[in-house]
C-alpha positions in Angstrom: -23.8 4.4 -38.9 -24.5 7.3 -41.0 -21.7 10.4 -39.7 -18.2 11.1 -38.5 -17.8 11.7 -35.2 -14.6 13.3 -33.4 -13.5 12.3 -30.1 -10.8 14.2 -28.6 -9.1 12.9 -25.3 -6.3 13.6 -23.0 -3.5 10.9 -22.2 -0.3 9.9 -21.5 0.7 12.7 -19.4 0.1 16.2 -21.3 -0.3 14.7 -24.8 -3.5 14.5 -26.4 -5.3 12.0 -28.9 -7.4 12.9 -31.5 -9.8 10.4 -32.8 -11.4 10.8 -36.1 -14.1 8.4 -36.5 -15.5 7.0 -40.0 -19.3 5.8 -39.5 -19.8 3.5 -42.8 -22.3 4.7 -44.4 -20.7 8.2 -44.2 -20.3 10.0 -47.6 -16.8 11.2 -49.0 -17.5 14.4 -48.4 -18.4 13.9 -44.7 -15.0 12.2 -44.5 -13.2 15.1 -46.3 -14.9 17.9 -44.0 -14.2 15.4 -40.4 -10.6 15.3 -41.6 -10.1 19.0 -42.4 -11.6 19.8 -39.2 -9.3 17.1 -37.5 -6.0 19.2 -39.3 -7.4 22.6 -38.1 -7.7 21.4 -34.4 -4.3 19.7 -34.6 -2.8 23.1 -35.8 -4.5 25.1 -32.8 -3.3 22.2 -30.4 0.5 23.2 -31.6 0.9 20.3 -33.9 1.5 17.8 -30.9 -1.5 15.8 -30.7 -1.3 12.0 -31.8 -4.2 11.6 -34.7 -5.9 8.3 -35.3 -8.2 7.1 -38.0 -10.9 5.2 -36.9 -13.5 3.0 -39.6 -16.5 1.6 -37.9 -16.6 -2.1 -36.9 -12.6 -1.9 -37.1 -11.7 0.3 -34.4 -8.3 0.6 -32.9 -7.9 -1.0 -28.9 -6.9 2.4 -27.8 -10.3 4.0 -29.5 -12.6 0.6 -27.9 -10.7 1.3 -24.7 -12.5 4.6 -24.1 -15.9 3.1 -24.1 -15.4 0.1 -21.4 -19.2 -0.8 -21.4 -19.2 -1.4 -25.1 -20.0 0.6 -28.4 -23.2 0.5 -29.7 -23.8 1.3 -33.8 -26.9 3.2 -33.8 -28.6 3.4 -37.2 -29.1 6.7 -39.7 -27.1 9.8 -38.6 -27.8 13.6 -37.8 -29.7 14.1 -41.1 -32.0 11.1 -41.0 -34.1 12.0 -38.0 -33.1 9.3 -35.7 -33.9 9.5 -32.1 -31.6 8.1 -29.6 -32.6 6.0 -26.8 -33.4 8.2 -23.7 -32.8 7.0 -20.2 -36.0 5.6 -18.5 -37.9 5.1 -21.6 -39.2 1.4 -22.0 -41.1 1.4 -25.0 -38.4 -0.4 -27.4 -37.8 -3.3 -29.4 -34.4 -3.7 -30.7 -31.8 -6.8 -31.5 -28.5 -6.1 -31.3 -25.8 -8.3 -32.4 -22.8 -8.2 -30.1 -19.0 -8.9 -31.0 -16.0 -9.1 -28.9 -15.1 -10.0 -25.6 -12.7 -7.4 -24.2 -13.7 -4.8 -26.8 -17.5 -5.3 -27.1 -19.3 -3.8 -30.1 -22.8 -3.9 -30.5 -24.8 -3.1 -34.0 -28.9 -2.7 -34.2 -29.8 -5.7 -37.0 -33.4 -6.8 -37.9 -35.8 -8.0 -35.3 -35.8 -11.6 -37.1 -34.0 -14.7 -36.3 -32.4 -14.2 -39.6 -30.2 -12.2 -37.9 -28.8 -14.7 -35.9 -25.6 -17.1 -36.3 -24.2 -20.0 -33.8 -20.9 -17.8 -33.0 -22.1 -14.5 -31.6 -24.1 -13.0 -28.9 -27.5 -11.4 -29.6 -29.2 -8.6 -27.1 -33.1 -8.6 -27.2 -33.6 -5.3 -26.0 -37.7 -4.9 -24.9 -37.4 -2.1 -22.4 -38.0 -3.7 -19.0 -36.1 -6.7 -20.0 -32.8 -7.5 -21.6 -32.4 -11.2 -22.9 -29.0 -12.1 -24.0 -28.7 -14.9 -26.1 -25.6 -16.9 -26.5 -24.7 -18.8 -29.2 -23.3 -22.2 -29.0 -19.7 -21.2 -29.9 -19.4 -18.2 -28.6 -17.7 -15.9 -25.8 -19.9 -15.2 -22.9 -19.7 -11.7 -21.9 -22.4 -9.1 -19.7 -21.0 -6.0 -20.2 -23.0 -4.6 -22.7 -26.6 -5.6 -21.3 -25.4 -4.2 -17.6 -24.5 -0.9 -19.6 -27.5 -0.5 -21.1 -29.7 -1.5 -17.9 -27.7 0.7 -15.4 -27.2 3.8 -18.4 -30.4 3.9 -20.1 -33.4 2.1 -17.6 -31.9 3.4 -14.6 -31.1 0.2 -13.4 -34.7 -1.0 -13.1 -34.7 -3.1 -16.2 -34.3 -7.1 -15.7 -31.8 -9.3 -17.4 -32.3 -12.9 -18.6 -29.3 -15.1 -19.9 -30.1 -17.9 -22.5 -26.9 -20.4 -22.6 -28.9 -22.9 -23.3 -32.4 -22.9 -24.7 -33.5 -26.0 -23.7 -32.7 -24.7 -19.8 -34.0 -21.4 -20.6 -38.1 -22.8 -21.6 -39.1 -19.0 -20.5 -37.3 -16.6 -22.0 -37.4 -18.6 -25.6 -41.5 -17.9 -25.4 -40.7 -14.6 -25.0 -38.1 -14.4 -27.9 -40.4 -16.6 -30.0 -43.3 -14.1 -29.4 -41.5 -11.0 -30.4 -39.4 -13.0 -33.4 -42.2 -15.3 -34.1 -41.2 -18.9 -34.7 -37.7 -19.8 -36.2 -37.7 -21.7 -39.2 -34.6 -23.9 -39.9 -31.2 -24.0 -38.8 -28.9 -20.8 -37.5 -26.0 -19.9 -39.6 -22.6 -20.9 -39.0 -20.2 -18.2 -37.0 -18.8 -16.0 -38.6 -15.0 -16.3 -38.9 -13.0 -14.0 -36.7 -11.0 -11.6 -39.6 -8.6 -10.0 -37.3 -4.9 -10.2 -38.2 -2.9 -12.5 -36.3 0.6 -12.0 -34.7 2.7 -12.9 -37.2 1.0 -10.7 -39.9 1.6 -7.8 -37.5 5.5 -8.9 -36.9 5.6 -7.9 -40.6 7.0 -4.3 -40.2 8.4 -1.8 -42.8 9.5 1.8 -43.2 8.5 3.8 -46.0 9.5 7.0 -47.1 6.6 8.9 -48.5 7.1 12.1 -50.7 5.9 13.8 -53.7 7.9 14.4 -56.8 5.9 16.2 -59.9 2.6 16.0 -58.6 3.2 12.1 -58.0 3.2 10.0 -54.7 6.8 8.2 -54.4 6.8 5.1 -51.9 10.4 4.2 -51.0 10.8 1.6 -49.1 13.8 1.8 -46.1 14.2 -0.8 -44.0 12.0 -4.0 -42.4 11.8 -5.7 -39.2 13.9 -5.1 -36.6 13.6 -1.4 -37.1 16.3 1.0 -35.4 15.4 4.8 -34.3 18.3 6.3 -35.7 16.0 5.3 -39.5 13.6 8.5 -38.5 15.3 11.6 -39.9 13.9 15.2 -38.5 13.7 16.5 -41.7 11.6 13.8 -43.4 8.2 12.4 -43.2 7.4 8.4 -43.2 5.1 5.6 -43.3 5.4 2.5 -41.2 3.0 -0.4 -42.3 2.5 -3.0 -39.7 1.4 -5.7 -42.2 -1.6 -4.1 -43.3 -2.8 -4.2 -40.0 -1.9 -0.4 -39.0 -0.5 2.4 -41.1 1.7 5.1 -39.0 3.0 8.4 -40.2 5.5 10.2 -38.4 6.2 13.6 -39.1 9.8 15.1 -38.5 9.7 18.0 -36.4 12.3 20.0 -39.2 9.7 18.3 -41.7 7.7 21.2 -43.9 4.0 22.2 -43.0 3.0 21.0 -46.3 4.2 17.6 -45.6 2.5 17.6 -42.0 -0.8 18.7 -43.7 -0.8 15.9 -46.2 -0.1 13.2 -43.8 -3.7 11.9 -43.8 -4.0 12.1 -47.6 -1.0 10.4 -48.2 -1.3 7.4 -45.7 -5.0 6.7 -47.5 -2.9 7.2 -50.4 -0.5 4.7 -49.7 -3.4 1.9 -48.5 -5.2 2.5 -51.8 -1.8 1.8 -53.3 -1.1 -1.4 -51.6 -4.6 -2.8 -51.8 -5.4 -2.7 -48.6 -9.1 -2.9 -47.0 -10.3 1.0 -46.8 -11.1 0.0 -42.9 -7.3 0.0 -42.1 -6.3 1.9 -39.0 -4.1 5.3 -39.5 -2.2 6.8 -36.6 -0.4 10.1 -37.5 2.4 11.2 -34.7 4.6 14.0 -34.3 8.4 13.8 -33.7 9.4 13.8 -29.8 5.4 12.8 -29.4 5.1 9.0 -30.4 2.8 6.7 -28.8 3.6 3.8 -26.8 2.8 1.5 -29.4 4.8 3.2 -32.1 8.0 3.0 -29.9 7.0 -0.5 -29.2 7.8 -1.2 -33.0 11.4 -0.4 -32.7 14.2 -2.6 -30.8 15.3 0.2 -29.0 13.8 3.5 -28.6 15.6 6.4 -26.3 14.3 9.4 -25.5 16.2 12.7 -24.8 18.7 12.8 -22.3 18.1 9.1 -21.6 21.0 7.3 -20.8 22.5 5.1 -24.1 23.1 1.7 -22.4 26.5 -0.2 -23.0 28.4 2.0 -25.3 30.7 1.0 -28.3 34.3 -0.1 -29.1 36.3 3.1 -29.4 39.6 4.6 -27.9 41.2 4.7 -24.4 40.3 7.2 -21.8 37.1 8.3 -22.3 35.8 7.1 -18.8 33.6 9.4 -16.6 32.4 8.7 -13.4 29.0 8.0 -13.0 26.9 8.6 -9.9 25.3 5.2 -8.3 21.9 5.1 -6.9 21.0 2.2 -4.3 17.9 0.6 -4.4 15.7 0.1 -0.8 14.2 -3.1 -0.7 12.1 -2.3 2.4 9.7 -0.2 0.4 8.6 -2.9 -1.5 6.0 -4.2 0.5 4.4 -0.8 1.1 4.5 0.3 -2.5 3.8 -2.7 -5.0 4.3 -0.5 -8.3 8.0 -0.1 -6.9 8.4 -4.0 -6.4 6.6 -3.9 -10.4 9.1 -1.3 -11.5 12.3 -3.2 -9.9 11.2 -6.6 -10.4 11.3 -7.3 -7.3 8.8 -10.2 -5.4 10.4 -9.2 -2.2 13.4 -8.2 -0.5 15.4 -11.1 -1.2 15.2 -12.7 2.4 13.2 -15.8 1.6 15.0 -19.3 1.8 16.3 -21.3 -1.3 16.5 -24.9 -2.3 18.8 -25.7 -5.4 18.5 -28.8 -7.4 20.8 -29.6 -10.9 18.5 -31.7 -13.5 21.4 -35.2 -13.6 20.3 -37.8 -15.9 16.9 -36.2 -16.0 16.3 -36.2 -12.5 16.4 -33.7 -9.7 19.4 -34.1 -7.9 20.2 -31.6 -4.7 23.2 -29.2 -4.9 25.2 -29.2 -2.2 24.3 -25.9 0.0 28.1 -24.5 -0.4 27.7 -24.5 -4.1 24.6 -22.5 -4.0 24.8 -19.5 -6.7 27.3 -21.0 -9.0 25.5 -22.2 -12.2 27.4 -23.9 -15.3 26.6 -23.3 -18.9 26.4 -27.1 -19.3 23.4 -27.7 -16.7 20.1 -26.8 -16.0 18.9 -25.7 -12.5 15.7 -25.6 -10.3 15.5 -22.9 -7.6 12.9 -22.8 -4.9 12.3 -19.4 -3.3 9.8 -19.3 -0.2 9.1 -16.4 1.6 6.3 -15.2 3.6 3.6 -12.7 2.7 0.4 -11.8 5.6 1.7 -14.7 7.4 1.5 -17.7 4.8 4.3 -19.3 2.5 4.3 -18.0 -1.2 7.1 -20.0 -3.6 8.9 -18.8 -6.7 10.4 -21.5 -8.9 13.0 -20.2 -11.2 14.0 -22.8 -14.0 17.9 -21.7 -15.0 18.8 -23.0 -18.5 22.6 -23.1 -19.3 23.7 -22.3 -22.8 25.0 -25.3 -23.5 22.8 -28.0 -21.9 21.2 -30.8 -23.8 17.7 -30.6 -25.6 17.0 -33.4 -22.9 17.9 -31.6 -19.9 16.1 -28.6 -20.6 12.6 -30.6 -21.5 13.1 -32.8 -18.2 13.6 -29.2 -16.4 10.8 -28.1 -17.2 9.0 -31.4 -16.3 10.4 -31.7 -13.1 9.2 -27.8 -12.4 5.8 -29.2 -13.0 6.2 -31.8 -10.5 8.0 -29.7 -7.9 5.0 -27.0 -8.3 2.4 -29.7 -7.9 4.3 -30.9 -4.7 3.5 -27.4 -3.2 0.1 -27.1 -4.3 0.5 -25.7 -7.6 0.9 -22.7 -5.7 4.3 -21.5 -7.3 5.0 -18.3 -9.5 7.2 -20.2 -12.2 9.9 -18.4 -14.4 12.1 -19.6 -17.0 15.5 -18.2 -16.8 18.0 -18.1 -19.7 21.7 -17.9 -19.2 22.9 -14.5 -18.9 19.1 -12.9 -18.7 18.7 -13.3 -14.7 16.0 -11.1 -13.5 16.8 -8.7 -10.6 15.0 -10.9 -7.8 17.0 -13.9 -9.0 20.5 -12.0 -8.5 19.4 -10.6 -4.8 18.5 -14.1 -3.2 22.4 -15.2 -3.7 23.2 -12.2 -1.8 25.8 -11.1 -4.6 27.5 -14.3 -4.9 26.1 -15.3 -8.0 28.7 -16.8 -10.3 28.0 -18.3 -14.1 30.8 -20.6 -16.0 30.2 -20.4 -19.4 30.5 -24.3 -19.6 31.0 -27.4 -18.0 28.8 -29.2 -15.2 29.0 -29.0 -11.5 28.4 -32.6 -11.4 31.0 -35.5 -9.7 32.1 -36.6 -12.9 33.3 -34.1 -14.9 33.7 -34.3 -18.8 37.1 -32.6 -18.8 39.7 -30.5 -16.9 38.7 -26.9 -15.7 40.8 -24.3 -18.0 44.0 -23.5 -15.8 43.0 -19.5 -17.0 39.6 -18.2 -16.4 38.3 -14.7 -16.9 35.2 -12.9 -14.9 33.1 -10.1 -15.5 31.7 -8.7 -12.4 28.7 -6.1 -12.6 26.8 -4.6 -9.9 27.1 -2.7 -6.5 25.1 -4.4 -4.1 23.9 -7.6 -2.9 21.1 -7.3 -4.8 22.3 -6.5 -8.8 25.5 -8.3 -8.9 26.7 -11.5 -10.5 30.2 -12.8 -11.9 30.2 -13.8 -15.7 33.1 -16.2 -17.3 33.7 -14.5 -20.8 36.7 -15.7 -23.1 40.3 -15.3 -21.8 41.4 -12.8 -23.6 42.1 -9.0 -23.8 39.3 -8.0 -26.3 36.7 -9.2 -23.4 37.9 -6.3 -21.3 36.0 -3.3 -20.8 37.0 -0.4 -18.7 33.3 0.4 -17.0 33.9 -2.8 -15.1 35.9 -5.1 -12.9 37.2 -8.3 -14.1 38.5 -11.4 -12.2 41.7 -13.0 -13.9 41.9 -16.8 -12.3 45.8 -18.2 -13.0 47.2 -21.6 -11.6 49.3 -18.9 -9.4 47.2 -15.8 -9.2 44.2 -14.4 -8.9 44.1 -10.4 -10.5 41.3 -7.9 -9.6 41.5 -5.7 -12.9 39.9 -2.4 -11.9 38.5 -0.5 -15.1 39.0 3.7 -15.0 34.9 3.5 -14.7 34.3 1.4 -12.0 32.8 2.4 -8.5 34.0 1.8 -5.6 31.1 -0.4 -4.5 31.5 -2.4 -7.6 35.2 -2.8 -6.6 34.4 -4.6 -2.8 31.3 -6.5 -4.7 34.1 -7.8 -6.7 36.1 -8.6 -3.7 33.7 -11.0 -2.5 33.1 -12.7 -5.4 36.8 -13.2 -5.9 37.1 -16.0 -3.2 34.4 -17.9 -4.7 36.2 -18.2 -7.6 40.1 -18.9 -6.6 41.4 -19.8 -3.8 44.9 -17.9 -4.8 46.3 -14.8 -4.0 44.6 -11.5 -5.1 46.3 -9.0 -6.6 44.4 -5.7 -7.4 45.4 -4.0 -10.2 44.2 -0.5 -11.9 43.9 -0.3 -15.5 47.0 1.3 -17.2 49.1 -0.3 -14.4 49.1 -4.1 -15.7 51.9 -6.2 -15.0 53.7 -8.1 -18.2 52.1 -11.8 -16.4 48.8 -9.9 -16.5 48.9 -9.6 -20.5 50.4 -12.8 -21.0 47.9 -14.7 -19.1 45.7 -13.5 -21.8 47.6 -13.9 -24.7 48.9 -10.3 -25.2 47.5 -6.8 -25.6 44.7 -6.2 -27.6 41.6 -3.5 -28.5 38.6 -3.4 -25.7 35.6 -1.5 -24.9 36.2 1.7 -23.0 33.9 4.1 -24.3 31.5 5.7 -21.0 28.7 3.7 -20.0 26.1 5.2 -18.0 24.7 3.4 -15.0 22.4 0.8 -16.5 18.7 1.7 -15.6 15.4 -0.3 -16.2 13.9 0.7 -19.4 10.8 2.4 -18.8 8.4 0.9 -21.7 5.0 0.8 -20.8 3.6 -2.1 -19.8 0.8 -3.8 -22.2 -2.0 -6.6 -21.6 -2.9 -9.1 -23.8 -5.7 -11.8 -24.1 -4.2 -14.1 -26.3 -6.2 -16.8 -28.4 -5.5 -19.8 -31.2 -8.8 -20.7 -31.2 -9.2 -20.5 -35.1 -5.9 -21.8 -35.8 -4.2 -18.5 -35.8 -2.4 -16.8 -32.8 -4.2 -13.6 -31.9 -3.6 -11.4 -29.3 -6.1 -8.6 -28.2 -4.7 -5.7 -26.5 -6.6 -4.5 -23.6 -5.6 -0.5 -23.4 -5.2 1.1 -20.0 -5.9 -2.1 -18.1 -6.9 -2.6 -14.7 -7.7 -5.8 -12.4 -11.0 -6.1 -13.5 -9.5 -6.8 -16.7 -7.8 -10.2 -15.9 -10.7 -12.9 -16.6 -10.4 -16.0 -15.0 -11.4 -17.7 -18.1 -8.8 -15.7 -20.0 -5.1 -16.8 -21.3 -3.7 -13.5 -20.3 0.1 -12.0 -20.9 1.7 -8.6 -19.3 4.6 -7.2 -21.3 6.8 -5.1 -19.1 9.7 -5.5 -21.7 12.3 -6.9 -19.4 9.8 -9.8 -18.6 7.0 -11.6 -19.6 4.1 -12.7 -17.0 1.3 -14.9 -18.2 -0.8 -18.4 -17.9 0.4 -20.0 -20.9 4.1 -20.6 -21.5 3.8 -21.0 -25.3 1.8 -18.1 -26.1 4.7 -16.1 -24.3 7.3 -17.8 -26.9 5.2 -16.9 -29.5 4.6 -13.4 -28.8 8.2 -12.5 -28.4 9.2 -14.6 -31.8 6.8 -12.5 -33.6 7.1 -9.2 -32.0 7.9 -6.2 -34.6 10.9 -5.1 -32.6 13.0 -8.3 -33.0 12.5 -9.1 -28.9 15.6 -11.2 -27.4 13.7 -14.7 -27.1 16.0 -14.9 -23.8 13.6 -12.8 -21.9 12.3 -14.1 -18.6 8.9 -15.5 -18.8 7.1 -15.9 -15.4 4.2 -18.2 -15.2 1.6 -16.2 -12.7 -1.5 -18.4 -11.0 -4.6 -16.8 -10.0 -4.8 -15.9 -6.5 -0.9 -16.2 -6.2 0.3 -13.1 -8.0 4.0 -12.0 -6.6 4.3 -8.0 -6.1 6.4 -7.8 -9.2 3.4 -8.9 -11.2 0.2 -6.5 -9.1 2.5 -3.9 -9.0 1.6 -3.2 -12.6 -1.9 -3.1 -11.7 -3.5 0.4 -10.3 -5.4 -0.6 -6.8 -4.9 -4.3 -6.7 -7.8 -6.2 -4.7 -5.9 -9.3 -3.3 -9.4 -10.7 -2.2 -11.4 -10.0 -5.6 -11.2 -13.7 -6.4 -12.6 -15.0 -3.1 -16.3 -14.7 -3.7 -17.7 -18.2 -5.3 -18.7 -18.7 -8.7 -22.4 -18.3 -7.9 -22.0 -14.7 -6.1 -19.6 -13.8 -8.8 -22.1 -14.0 -11.9 -25.4 -12.8 -9.9 -23.4 -9.6 -8.3 -23.2 -7.7 -11.5 -26.6 -8.1 -12.6 -29.0 -7.2 -9.4 -28.8 -5.4 -6.2 -27.5 -7.5 -3.4 -30.6 -8.3 -1.0 -31.6 -11.5 0.6 -34.4 -13.0 -1.9 -32.0 -12.8 -4.9 -29.4 -14.9 -2.7 -31.9 -17.3 -1.3 -33.9 -18.1 -4.9 -32.5 -18.6 -8.2 -36.0 -17.1 -9.7 -37.1 -13.8 -9.7 -41.0 -12.7 -11.3 -40.7 -9.6 -13.4 -44.2 -7.9 -13.7 -45.3 -5.7 -16.7 -48.1 -3.4 -16.8 -50.2 -4.5 -19.9 -51.5 -0.9 -20.7 -47.7 0.3 -20.9 -45.6 -2.6 -22.0 -47.0 -6.1 -23.1 -49.7 -5.0 -25.7 -47.0 -3.0 -27.3 -45.5 -6.7 -28.3 -47.5 -9.4 -27.2 -51.0 -10.4 -29.1 -54.2 -10.0 -26.7 -54.9 -13.5 -26.6 -51.1 -13.9 -25.1 -51.7 -11.8 -22.2 -55.0 -12.9 -21.0 -53.7 -16.4 -21.4 -54.5 -17.9 -17.8 -51.3 -20.0 -17.8 -49.3 -16.7 -17.5 -51.3 -14.6 -16.0 -52.7 -17.2 -13.2 -52.6 -15.8 -9.3 -53.0 -12.3 -10.5 -56.2 -10.4 -10.0 -57.9 -8.7 -12.9 -58.1 -5.5 -11.3 -54.0 -5.1 -11.6 -54.0 -6.7 -14.8 -50.4 -7.6 -15.2 -48.7 -10.1 -16.8 -45.9 -12.6 -15.0 -43.0 -13.9 -16.6 -40.5 -15.8 -14.5 -37.2 -15.4 -15.7 -34.7 -18.3 -14.7 -31.0 -16.8 -13.5 -28.4 -19.5 -13.0 
């Protein structure tokens, strides 16, 4: 607690992170000296590291992720002569106050009942015995106790758990021996002061500079932020609702400005009246962290394709190489399934229902793949994996469907899921935001009509003239979407189908490829039975323009091939127990972080995976980058995870959750042996000369009730720990 530390960690490929940690009892001089050292080390590494200012008890989730078994705050500092706990030393008596679940930290507190409260975990460390006392309203976790046992006691200490004091009389007797009798009631749980997601979403960008020896703070923009606001010649501060402060240093800014980054951040925190424990991250132009990038609506790396382009004059189209996706690699490479957002190769079976009068009505198989914006549909996809059926249930919501229909769609999805043993992966699909696998199961024949309905009794006649934009190069990624039938809807990069009462035109923009033209021809047979006339951009007959209401400017700027955005996936634990929506990020996550008692959310940017729909919607709504609320939300159930979910986790074990509840609880506590498996009790022996007399009065040690059954020669104390 009394000193500063510096942790240097290499991550994100060749990038380096420098963490500057401040103990709560450290002096201003010590903090200043550490900051100077960080600046020097940053300069020695070429100015590329991302710098983090960490304060005891308020560390960033990135910093906490380095210590997967938890952080223990030790009293004193170097000058205090504090002696750290050594491995295999058992002459120990301390009480640790444990906070957190995914990110555990422990502070040594006074060895007294006065240190306890109802909401947290307390760990009584007696050398050979570790007793974990769980408060009535706490989140139970064993990671820290296991870590102390394995790293400091050579795996030889025993762990006892107190969930209910009445059920653990032996352990409570030990605690009373050490702490004395408890007087009065325990204190209530201390409220969590963690920032909620609404607070984190309040991002503001400031230009910070010095003028006449004064610090000038000028607000530039609020959420959603765009990358072009950052100029290479300047330095900026991004304030994430007082939760965290980012300092961005432009590559062309002066050396003096770069050196003053930390100082300016601290000055900004003081000027805003934020707590001194506020996290600070200093980042460099071109070496931004994933956390920083995701605060912007879109972040483009150098030489990365730019997306859809803008409206300019004609004649600017360039050929772009089209790269086909090999679906045969999906099962062999789960990470590819995740990256491509594909469950399988889309060769399974499908059933489609339309919501009509709030009930499910089967859709004629001849109409599979045709979706109307005035309807809602349920699409059940069945495929085999390891010889057993798996299910994906898509809930497609039309843009013009009523609220009642959307609600009925969700309710019917629940009933359909139950019919298949609650094993289906549920995916909410908003019109126009169809995920890749959804496109693939219709084999390139997906047609989306702007309005109307596929019901037998339609509300009105179909339009005589319809225009469809066709995008896609193969059966995996193609769909045709109806757009307003006017010239301004055209785009030189794509193929369009103009359906009239006499003819169907295939309009081929200068930037489209041969594969795109072939896919458009296949879709054209679904949209219209009229004769097909293929026309090239610039060679349109007068009748074509007449059908569109005359010529008009349209998009013709070069558009690169659309690629899946490579944002770093992020895993969160979700909670609203305190009345606020709070998310804890799990940095550098793996399968072990998926606690079956938690609500977890995996954000891969284009898709949201979770175990509770409401949390996903709240996450999108409060995201600092102003995320699209139509992003597909996928409900994943434990034990039935699809490949496009498991592929984001390194070395996924499909049998991880096959153990029984008792095995899962006991296996981390003790080595597997027949005695433990057959009995839920284990006797722990403590030699009187080495252990017992250090903590227990002599009249307790010689108590016949405790020592019955053991000879005087060995003089050992027996304590029975109940492990349940």
